[in-house]
N, C-alpha and C positions, 0 to 999 in steps of 0.2 A: 411451407415447406417449415418452416415454426412444427407441425406437428408430426409430420417425418421423422425431426431431428432428435422431440423425446420422445415416441416412439423404442430410437434404435437407443434413443439411453438406459428408458427407463427399463428394457429390453432385456443389458447389458449387467446392469452396475442396482446394485438392493439401496434397502432403505442403511445401509450400519456405510456400506464405500459411498454411500455419497454423503454423507454425514464425517466419513473419515479424510477426505477430499475435503470439506469445507473448514473444517480445522489447520489440517494440511494447504488448506490455500491460507486464511489465516494469520498462522504463524510464521509463513514469513511477508504479504500486503502490512500487519501490523508494526512496520518501521519506521514507513512509508517515507520510502529511499528507491529508487534508479531499478540497485545494484539487484535491491528483494522484488524489486515488481519485473524485472525479467526474469530470473528465477520463478517466481510464481508458472508465468510464460510454462519457462517451462515446462517444471512436473503438471502445469493443464492438458497442455499439449500431450504428454507422453503417456498418458489417461485417460483421453480423447484420441487417440492411439488402441490404445490398448481397450478399450472399447468395439476396435474396431471404426474407428466414423475417423473419414479423412478430414486432417487441420494441418494447419500453417503457422506461422509466425507470422508476423505484419510491422514492420519497424517503421515509422517514421520519427520526423530528426523532431523531437521534443524543445523548441526552438522560441518562443512564445511569438509567435508567428504561424506556421504552414496551421495550412484546411483543407481535415477532412472529415468529408462531407460540411456541416453545420458545426462539427466542435473544433475550435482552435490550438493547436499541440501546446499545457502543457511550457512554461522553462523547464528543464531540470535541473534540479538541483541531488543534493546530496548533505545531511545533515552528523558530522560526528559528534556530538556532546552537545544538549542544553538540560539545564538547569534552573528552575525555577527556587529564590532561598528565599525566606521571612530577615529582615533585616531588624534589628544585630548580634539578634539572636541562630543567626543563619541555618534554622528550622529548613529543611528540605518540604519544600512543597507539589515537586512534580521533577520529579528524572526520567529522559526520555533514555538512561542504560538500562532503567528496572522500569520504569513503565513508555515503551518506546508510542500511544494514541493520542501522552498527553501532550506528546508538538502534530502543531496541526500544518497538513502538506502548503507546504511556500509558504511557510510564517516568514518574515521578514530578518536579518540577523541583527542580531545589537553589534554595537562598535566596541573594539578590545577592548579589555576589560567588565562589561555585561552596561545595563543600565540601570537605577535605580527613577520608584517612580511609587510612588504612596497607592495605597492596599483599597481595598473600596469591597465594601461587604454587600450583597444583593441580598 
């Protein structure tokens, strides 16, 4: 089955097409939130259908409990902002709005006002 899908896909998309699709997916998914993931799913669906493939989006609850196969659906969360600053200088070490990949998916929120912890150089 995988070989059949591969031959359908590769026969209808050039290497440049595939590169462009990959870049478009990264542009959305690097934001690590469920709105971006929905945009990516819609984009991929459109691309696959444009290549003549049958495709559909299936949705499952992102509740931290539902199982799909042996994968537990993660608890959905969306981040608005995140910033790591060095004190007392206030130098920014990481800012989600500037570099979305600086925040890992499922990172725990900090209390209102943030937290102060020692910086350890490894």
